[in-house]
N, C-alpha and C positions, 0 to 999 in steps of 0.2 A: 309130343306134347309133354310139358312137364306138370304132373299133378302134385300140388303141394297143400300144405296146412299152414295156417297160421297159428301158433302154439300159444297165443295169449292167454288162454284159459289154463294153461299149464304153467304160467310165469312163476308160480311159487317154486317150481323145481329149479335147482341150480342150472346154470347155463350149460354145463358139461353133461347134464343128463337129459337135455332136450333132444338130441339126436336119437338116442336109444328109445326115447319114449315116442317119437314120430314114427320110428320104424316098427315099434310094437303095434301102433294104430294102423299100419298099413301102408305108410307113405315113404317115398324115397327122397321127396324134397320138402324143405322148409321155406316158408317165407317169413324171414324173422323180423317182427315187428318190435317197436320200442320196449325196452324194459330197463330197469334201473341198473342192471350191473353190465350194460353193453351200450346200445344206442339209447340213451335217456330221451324222454320227452323234452323237447325244446332246449336241452342243455349240451353242453360239450360231451362227446363220447366218453364213456367209462372204459376206455380199451388200452391196454399195454401189452408188450410182447408176450408175457407169460400167458395172459387170457387168449391171445391169438393161437399160441401153441396148444393150450388146453383144448380149445373149441375144435381146431384143425384135427387134433388126436380123437377127440370123440366122434367127430363126423366120419373120419376114416374107419373108426372101429364099428360104426354102426352101419357103414355103407350108405349114408345119407349125404345129399348134397344141399347148398343153400341156393333155391331157385331165384331168391330176391332179397335184398336188405331193404328195410322200410324205415327211412328216417323221417321225423317229425320235427321241423325247424320252422321259425317264423320268417321265412324267406319272402313273405308278402307283406310284411310290417311296414307301415307308413311311418313308424319310427326309425329313423335311419341307424341309430345305434343298434336296435333289435335286428334290423335287416342284416347290417354288417356282421353281427355276430353269427346269425343263421348261415350266412355264407361261409364263414370260417368253419363252423360245424359240418356244413355240406362237404367242404374240401377235405376235412378229416375224415369223414364217413366214407368218401370215396376212396381214399387212401386205404382204409380198412378193407373195402371192397376187393382192392386190388390185391392186398396181402392175403386174403382168404381165396383168390381165384374166382370171386363172384362177377358174373358179366352183367347182371341186372339190378337196378334199384328203382323202388317205386314210392310214390308219396301223393299227397293232396294238394290242390292249388293253394290252400292255406287260408287262415281266418283273420289275418291282419295281425294288429298289436295285442299284446297281452291285455286283458280287460282293465287291469289296474292302471294301464297307461292310456289306453283309447277310450274307456269309459262304455264302450259297446263293441260288439262284434260287427264286422264288416257288412254281414249282409242286412244289418238293420238300419243302414242309412246309406242312400245313394252316393252321397259324397265321399263316404269312406271306401266304397267299391272302387270308384275310379283310382283313388290314391293307392289303394291296395293292388290293383292290377298293374299300375306304373311301377309300383315296388318290386313286383314279382317279375316284370320284364327286365329291370335292371339287374336282379339276381341272376336271371337266365343268361344274359349278357355275359357274365362272368363265368358261369357254371357249364354252359353248353360246349364251349371249347374244350373244357377239362374233360367232359364225358366222351367227347369225339377223340380226344388224344388218348384217353385210356381204353377205349373201346368197350365202354359199359353204356348200356340202354337204360334210359329213365322212362319209366312209365307213370304217367300222371292221372289222377281220377278227380273230378269234381265231387265235392261233398257237401251234404247239407249243412249250411252255415258257413261255408267257405265264400270269398268273393265271386267265386265261380261255381255253381252248384248244379248246373243242368247240362244236358248233352250238348246243346248249343248255348253258348258259344264255344264250349270247350274243344269240340272237334276242330272248329276253325282256328282256334287259338294255337292249338298243336300243330295244325297245318302251316300257320304262319311261321312259326318257329323254323320250320322247314329243314329239319335235321333228320337223318335217319336213325339218330340216337335218342330222340324224344318221340314216344308213342302214347296211346291212349290205353287207360284201364276203364273197362266197363264193370261197376259194382252192381250185381244183381239186387242186393238189398236197398239200392238208391233207385230202383226201376221207376217208381211211380213220381219221384222228382224229375225224371227225364222225359216221361211221357206215358202214354197208354198203348202203344203198339210196339211191342217187343221185337217183332220181326223187322218192321221198318227201322227201328232205331239201330239194331245190330247191323243190318245192311248198310245203313248210312255211315257207320263207323268202320266198315270193313277195311278200308285203305290204311287206316291207321291204328286199329286194334291189335293189340299184342298180348294182352292179360285180362282175365276176368276173375272177380271175386264171386264165390257161390255161397249163397245164404239166403233164407227166405224172409219176407216181409209183408205186412198188411198194406193194402192201398189206402193211404191216410185220407185221399180225396173221396172215397167211396161213402155210400149212405148220405148222399146230399152234404158231403162235408162233416157229417156227425160220427165217423168211424172213431174219431177221439174228440171228446168234449173237453176243451181247455179253458180255463180261467185265468185272467179276465177275457173275454171275447176280444178277438183281435190280436191276441199275443203272437209274437214272432217266434214262439217256439218251433223247432224242426224235431219231428218224431219219425223214427224208423226203427226196425229190428235187424238182427242178424242171427236167424233162427235156423233149425234144420230144414232141409228140403221137404215140402209137403206140409208144413205147418201153418203156412200163410197162403199168399195170393199171387205170387210170380208164376206165370205161365211156362212151367219148365219144358214141355215139350217144344214151345215156340223158342225158348232160349236155347236149349241144345240142338234143336233141329236146324235152326238158322245158323248157329256156330258151325255146323258141318257143312252146311250149304256154302258159306262163305270161305270154307278151307281153314278153319281157324286151327292153328298149331303152336299156339304160345303158351303161357302159364295159366293154369287153372287152380285157383286157391279155394280150398274150404275155409269159409271165413265166417265163422259161429262164434258169438261172445255170450250167449245168454244162458249157458247151461254149465256154469262151473260145478255145479252139484253132481253132474254127470258127464264131464268133459271127456272121459275116455269112450263112453258109449257114443257121444255125438259124433266124435272124430272117426270112430270106426263106420257108424252109420252113413256119414257123409262120403266116406272114401267109397264104400260099397254103392250108394245112390250115384255118385258121379260115374263110376265105372258101368253100371246099368245103362246110363244114357249113352255113354261113349260106345259101348258094344251095339247099341241100338241104331244110332246114328252115323257113326263113323267106321262104316263097313269097308 
């Protein structure tokens, strides 16, 4: 199992300082999410030969590896110009993964076009959901053969506000891709968008599950739907958190116990974003908590 951290809360550090910081916090692996000086959000990678060399040198010095690269591009946009740009950016990101010797990438199903172009996000209107899913399939037709050729595995997660934001149909969509290089990422902070039975959901995902994000969240459906009171009533806002283990309502014994039961041996990433004022403490705490559960259930 690769136990990693998403260093998003440390993005103020220069890229070449991230490996040493990750090592300091107790991790041997990084899940490198978007940052302005590498894989920028929705834009072409800011990567050139010297940056690759500098990052490799820093990784080797810290004895830290990249468990996964996380690009975010508009590969599900129903604006064909945006979608084609996203595919170009994905192809370059795959080349970067190969240059770094990284064997895994992960991303989200995607939210469709830029709001300035689409006027709304895809989950807010059924007509756009269909168009975004169709766009995503066109992108996958181009990209899956490249992942297979390069020996890189793609882990995909449904995200609140994506065209696909729930456990189903996400699992069946990934099975329909029917490639050993496309697998499922279960994000614990999205638990209550997936359902209410953590054990059953992880067991259902077992055949395609390769990656988990670890962070706590409140059940937004609890208290008769009044956990959060949003105005105006009926708003389509999507609310969740990425907090330290134990601060909210994810059933962690069910989560870790079921992962051990199904033989999970993939990537486990600390994925906390809420505590930039104490990012070091959060990173160390999450590493210790994950290890505690691993020691308890992976005997």
